[in-house]
DRENTORKOL-3810 file (N, C-alpha, C; in nm, 4 decimals):
REM DRENTORKOL-3810
@n.u->5.4136; n.v->8.5435; n.w->24.6138; ca.u->5.2918; ca.v->8.5039; ca.w->24.6824; c.u->5.3180; c.v->8.5164; c.w->24.8326
@n.u->5.2376; n.v->8.5923; n.w->24.9013; ca.u->5.2508; ca.v->8.6048; ca.w->25.0458; c.u->5.1558; c.v->8.5039; c.w->25.1099
@n.u->5.0438; n.v->8.5477; n.w->25.1621; ca.u->4.9418; ca.v->8.4573; ca.w->25.2160; c.u->4.8166; c.v->8.4717; c.w->25.1317
@n.u->4.7705; n.v->8.3614; n.w->25.0797; ca.u->4.6525; ca.v->8.3621; ca.w->24.9946; c.u->4.5591; c.v->8.2499; c.w->25.0375
@n.u->4.4329; n.v->8.2831; n.w->25.0484; ca.u->4.3303; ca.v->8.1857; ca.w->25.0835; c.u->4.2256; c.v->8.1895; c.w->24.9733
@n.u->4.1967; n.v->8.0724; n.w->24.9154; ca.u->4.1030; ca.v->8.0647; ca.w->24.8045; c.u->3.9911; c.v->7.9673; c.w->24.8411
@n.u->3.8681; n.v->8.0179; n.w->24.8505; ca.u->3.7514; ca.v->7.9319; ca.w->24.8702; c.u->3.6859; c.v->7.9118; c.w->24.7349
@n.u->3.6456; n.v->7.7877; n.w->24.7095; ca.u->3.5898; ca.v->7.7608; ca.w->24.5778; c.u->3.4827; c.v->7.6529; c.w->24.5841
@n.u->3.3993; n.v->7.6545; n.w->24.4814; ca.u->3.2920; ca.v->7.5569; ca.w->24.4618; c.u->3.3082; c.v->7.5020; c.w->24.3210
@n.u->3.2944; n.v->7.3712; n.w->24.3073; ca.u->3.2900; ca.v->7.3094; ca.w->24.1752; c.u->3.1459; c.v->7.2636; c.w->24.1562
@n.u->3.0755; n.v->7.3278; n.w->24.0657; ca.u->2.9344; ca.v->7.2966; ca.w->24.0457; c.u->2.9161; c.v->7.1481; c.w->24.0149
@n.u->2.8265; n.v->7.0850; n.w->24.0887; ca.u->2.7973; ca.v->6.9441; ca.w->24.0692; c.u->2.8791; c.v->6.8504; c.w->24.1560
@n.u->2.9733; n.v->6.9060; n.w->24.2345; ca.u->3.0561; ca.v->6.8236; ca.w->24.3225; c.u->3.0490; c.v->6.8804; c.w->24.4639
@n.u->3.0202; n.v->6.7945; n.w->24.5621; ca.u->3.0157; ca.v->6.8392; ca.w->24.7016; c.u->3.1578; c.v->6.8722; c.w->24.7477
@n.u->3.1752; n.v->6.9813; n.w->24.8221; ca.u->3.3094; ca.v->7.0202; ca.w->24.8694; c.u->3.3818; c.v->6.9095; c.w->24.9468
@n.u->3.3077; n.v->6.8301; n.w->25.0234; ca.u->3.3718; ca.v->6.7217; ca.w->25.0994; c.u->3.4311; c.v->6.6161; c.w->25.0070
@n.u->3.3656; n.v->6.5936; n.w->24.8935; ca.u->3.4195; ca.v->6.4974; ca.w->24.7966; c.u->3.5510; c.v->6.5486; c.w->24.7379
@n.u->3.5555; n.v->6.6758; n.w->24.7067; ca.u->3.6804; ca.v->6.7370; ca.w->24.6584; c.u->3.7883; c.v->6.7221; c.w->24.7652
@n.u->3.7525; n.v->6.7531; n.w->24.8897; ca.u->3.8484; ca.v->6.7429; ca.w->24.9998; c.u->3.9038; c.v->6.6027; c.w->25.0149
@n.u->3.8178; n.v->6.5019; n.w->25.0041; ca.u->3.8633; ca.v->6.3631; ca.w->25.0173; c.u->3.9538; c.v->6.3225; c.w->24.9023
@n.u->3.9206; n.v->6.3648; n.w->24.7826; ca.u->4.0034; ca.v->6.3302; ca.w->24.6665; c.u->4.1420; c.v->6.3958; c.w->24.6771
@n.u->4.1456; n.v->6.5201; n.w->24.7202; ca.u->4.2743; ca.v->6.5876; ca.w->24.7356; c.u->4.3539; c.v->6.5267; c.w->24.8503
@n.u->4.2851; n.v->6.4926; n.w->24.9591; ca.u->4.3515; ca.v->6.4310; ca.w->25.0735; c.u->4.4185; c.v->6.3002; c.w->25.0329
@n.u->4.3535; n.v->6.2237; n.w->24.9478; ca.u->4.4098; ca.v->6.0974; ca.w->24.9011; c.u->4.5407; c.v->6.1188; c.w->24.8250
@n.u->4.5610; n.v->6.2396; n.w->24.7740; ca.u->4.6847; ca.v->6.2740; ca.w->24.7019; c.u->4.7813; c.v->6.3515; c.w->24.7899
@n.u->4.7492; n.v->6.3581; n.w->24.9210; ca.u->4.8391; ca.v->6.4244; ca.w->25.0156; c.u->4.8256; c.v->6.5752; c.w->25.0200
@n.u->4.7131; n.v->6.6268; n.w->24.9721; ca.u->4.6901; ca.v->6.7714; ca.w->24.9699; c.u->4.5791; c.v->6.8040; c.w->25.0687
@n.u->4.6086; n.v->6.8922; n.w->25.1621; ca.u->4.5119; ca.v->6.9282; ca.w->25.2656; c.u->4.4381; c.v->7.0563; c.w->25.2279
@n.u->4.3065; n.v->7.0480; n.w->25.2278; ca.u->4.2212; ca.v->7.1661; ca.w->25.2129; c.u->4.1160; c.v->7.1582; c.w->25.3224
@n.u->4.0555; n.v->7.2690; n.w->25.3528; ca.u->3.9428; ca.v->7.2717; ca.w->25.4463; c.u->3.8149; c.v->7.2670; c.w->25.3651
@n.u->3.7121; n.v->7.2039; n.w->25.4214; ca.u->3.5816; ca.v->7.2036; ca.w->25.3558; c.u->3.4751; c.v->7.2362; c.w->25.4596
@n.u->3.3658; n.v->7.2921; n.w->25.4137; ca.u->3.2553; ca.v->7.3211; ca.w->25.5043; c.u->3.2088; c.v->7.4643; c.w->25.4951
@n.u->3.1604; n.v->7.5155; n.w->25.6096; ca.u->3.1034; ca.v->7.6504; ca.w->25.6150; c.u->3.2042; c.v->7.7577; c.w->25.6554
@n.u->3.3138; n.v->7.7186; n.w->25.7144; ca.u->3.4212; ca.v->7.8107; ca.w->25.7530; c.u->3.3701; c.v->7.9263; c.w->25.8394
@n.u->3.2835; n.v->7.8942; n.w->25.9331; ca.u->3.2262; ca.v->7.9935; ca.w->26.0267; c.u->3.1414; c.v->8.0994; c.w->25.9561
@n.u->3.0883; n.v->8.0666; n.w->25.8395; ca.u->3.0034; ca.v->8.1616; ca.w->25.7662; c.u->2.8709; c.v->8.0972; c.w->25.7265
@n.u->2.8212; n.v->8.0067; n.w->25.8098; ca.u->2.6996; ca.v->7.9338; ca.w->25.7739; c.u->2.5811; c.v->8.0261; c.w->25.7460
@n.u->2.5576; n.v->8.1326; n.w->25.8248; ca.u->2.4445; ca.v->8.2205; ca.w->25.7908; c.u->2.4566; c.v->8.2812; c.w->25.6503
@n.u->2.5767; n.v->8.3193; n.w->25.6125; ca.u->2.5978; ca.v->8.3756; ca.w->25.4794; c.u->2.5765; c.v->8.2692; c.w->25.3716
@n.u->2.6297; n.v->8.1503; n.w->25.3956; ca.u->2.6118; ca.v->8.0426; ca.w->25.2982; c.u->2.4657; c.v->8.0002; c.w->25.2870
@n.u->2.3945; n.v->7.9997; n.w->25.4000; ca.u->2.2509; ca.v->7.9716; ca.w->25.3959; c.u->2.1791; c.v->8.0757; c.w->25.3113
@n.u->2.2166; n.v->8.1998; n.w->25.3292; ca.u->2.1545; ca.v->8.3116; ca.w->25.2557; c.u->2.1688; c.v->8.2936; c.w->25.1053
@n.u->2.2878; n.v->8.2470; n.w->25.0627; ca.u->2.3135; ca.v->8.2303; ca.w->24.9195; c.u->2.2959; c.v->8.0855; c.w->24.8723
@n.u->2.2383; n.v->8.0031; n.w->24.9609; ca.u->2.2095; ca.v->7.8628; ca.w->24.9282; c.u->2.3339; c.v->7.7874; c.w->24.8809
@n.u->2.4420; n.v->7.8042; n.w->24.9567; ca.u->2.5679; ca.v->7.7348; ca.w->24.9300; c.u->2.5864; c.v->7.6284; c.w->25.0369
@n.u->2.6054; n.v->7.5022; n.w->24.9947; ca.u->2.6234; ca.v->7.3922; ca.w->25.0899; c.u->2.7518; c.v->7.4068; c.w->25.1701
@n.u->2.8527; n.v->7.4584; n.w->25.1088; ca.u->2.9846; ca.v->7.4742; ca.w->25.1691; c.u->3.0840; c.v->7.5005; c.w->25.0580
@n.u->3.2073; n.v->7.5223; n.w->25.0960; ca.u->3.3127; ca.v->7.5436; ca.w->24.9974; c.u->3.4340; c.v->7.4608; c.w->25.0355
@n.u->3.5243; n.v->7.4477; n.w->24.9423; ca.u->3.6576; ca.v->7.3953; ca.w->24.9705; c.u->3.7485; c.v->7.5175; c.w->24.9783
@n.u->3.8467; n.v->7.5111; n.w->25.0668; ca.u->3.9346; ca.v->7.6271; ca.w->25.0846; c.u->4.0797; c.v->7.5814; c.w->25.0871
@n.u->4.1588; n.v->7.6378; n.w->24.9998; ca.u->4.3026; ca.v->7.6113; ca.w->24.9949; c.u->4.3760; c.v->7.7357; c.w->25.0419
@n.u->4.4798; n.v->7.7165; n.w->25.1201; ca.u->4.5596; ca.v->7.8279; ca.w->25.1707; c.u->4.7047; c.v->7.8102; c.w->25.1269
@n.u->4.7615; n.v->7.9188; n.w->25.0832; ca.u->4.9016; ca.v->7.9195; ca.w->25.0413; c.u->4.9730; c.v->8.0294; c.w->25.1189
@n.u->5.0992; n.v->8.0058; n.w->25.1504; ca.u->5.1758; ca.v->8.1047; ca.w->25.2259; c.u->5.3155; c.v->8.1181; c.w->25.1639
@n.u->5.3945; n.v->8.2024; n.w->25.2237; ca.u->5.5270; ca.v->8.2353; ca.w->25.1721; c.u->5.6153; c.v->8.1110; c.w->25.1571
@n.u->5.5906; n.v->8.0090; n.w->25.2393; ca.u->5.6745; ca.v->7.8893; ca.w->25.2352; c.u->5.6325; c.v->7.7899; c.w->25.1273
@n.u->5.5173; n.v->7.8097; n.w->25.0639; ca.u->5.4768; ca.v->7.7214; ca.w->24.9551; c.u->5.5538; c.v->7.7559; c.w->24.8288
@n.u->5.5877; n.v->7.6518; n.w->24.7543; ca.u->5.6592; ca.v->7.6733; ca.w->24.6287; c.u->5.5592; c.v->7.6776; c.w->24.5129
@n.u->5.6044; n.v->7.7285; n.w->24.4010; ca.u->5.5199; ca.v->7.7281; ca.w->24.2813; c.u->5.4914; c.v->7.5844; c.w->24.2389
@n.u->5.5872; n.v->7.4956; n.w->24.2612; ca.u->5.5668; ca.v->7.3541; ca.w->24.2294; c.u->5.4506; c.v->7.2969; c.w->24.3104
@n.u->5.4401; n.v->7.3336; n.w->24.4380; ca.u->5.3298; ca.v->7.2863; ca.w->24.5215; c.u->5.1957; c.v->7.3392; c.w->24.4716
@n.u->5.1941; n.v->7.4620; n.w->24.4265; ca.u->5.0712; ca.v->7.5186; ca.w->24.3698; c.u->5.0326; c.v->7.4420; c.w->24.2440
@n.u->5.1298; n.v->7.4113; n.w->24.1594; ca.u->5.1028; ca.v->7.3333; ca.w->24.0386; c.u->5.0513; c.v->7.1941; c.w->24.0725
@n.u->5.1083; n.v->7.1312; n.w->24.1755; ca.u->5.0632; ca.v->6.9989; ca.w->24.2194; c.u->4.9177; c.v->7.0069; c.w->24.2645
@n.u->4.8831; n.v->7.1113; n.w->24.3413; ca.u->4.7450; ca.v->7.1311; ca.w->24.3858; c.u->4.6509; c.v->7.1447; c.w->24.2662
@n.u->4.6863; n.v->7.2287; n.w->24.1713; ca.u->4.6007; ca.v->7.2527; ca.w->24.0551; c.u->4.5816; c.v->7.1248; c.w->23.9739
@n.u->4.6887; n.v->7.0510; n.w->23.9526; ca.u->4.6780; ca.v->6.9263; ca.w->23.8763; c.u->4.5935; c.v->6.8234; c.w->23.9500
@n.u->4.6090; n.v->6.8136; n.w->24.0815; ca.u->4.5283; ca.v->6.7197; ca.w->24.1603; c.u->4.3813; c.v->6.7611; c.w->24.1588
@n.u->4.3555; n.v->6.8908; n.w->24.1646; ca.u->4.2176; ca.v->6.9399; ca.w->24.1594; c.u->4.1552; c.v->6.9077; c.w->24.0234
@n.u->4.2288; n.v->6.9303; n.w->23.9162; ca.u->4.1782; ca.v->6.8962; ca.w->23.7823; c.u->4.1460; c.v->6.7474; c.w->23.7728
@n.u->4.2340; n.v->6.6645; n.w->23.8277; ca.u->4.2123; ca.v->6.5199; ca.w->23.8249; c.u->4.0872; c.v->6.4821; c.w->23.9039
@n.u->4.0712; n.v->6.5421; n.w->24.0217; ca.u->3.9530; ca.v->6.5133; ca.w->24.1049; c.u->3.8252; c.v->6.5540; c.w->24.0321
@n.u->3.8253; n.v->6.6709; n.w->23.9710; ca.u->3.7075; ca.v->6.7175; ca.w->23.8977; c.u->3.6738; c.v->6.6201; c.w->23.7854
@n.u->3.7748; n.v->6.5788; n.w->23.7124; ca.u->3.7535; ca.v->6.4866; ca.w->23.5997; c.u->3.6929; c.v->6.3548; c.w->23.6491
@n.u->3.7385; n.v->6.3065; n.w->23.7627; ca.u->3.6891; ca.v->6.1801; ca.w->23.8172; c.u->3.5478; c.v->6.1929; c.w->23.8744
@n.u->3.5155; n.v->6.3080; n.w->23.9305; ca.u->3.3884; ca.v->6.3240; ca.w->24.0008; c.u->3.2739; c.v->6.3744; c.w->23.9127
@n.u->3.3049; n.v->6.4307; n.w->23.7995; ca.u->3.1964; ca.v->6.4790; ca.w->23.7109; c.u->3.1597; c.v->6.3770; c.w->23.6068
END
C-alpha cells in the first residue's frame, strides 16, 4: 500500500457522526465536502468521510479502522 485515500458514505448515517464515532476510538478521518461542494451539490451528497492511508500505516491499523467503522455503523443504524 503506497498512498490511498478513500471517501465513503454510509447510507442513513451523516458523515460527521461517523467521524465522531471513529474519533472516540482514536481514529482520525476527515468529513465534509473536501473542497468539492459544487460536485456534491450536483449529486445531492451532504458530504463524505475520508480515510487516508500511507506507506507508514500497518495492515493492523487498517484492520483497526475497518473494525471501528463496522462498530460505528452497527451503533448508528
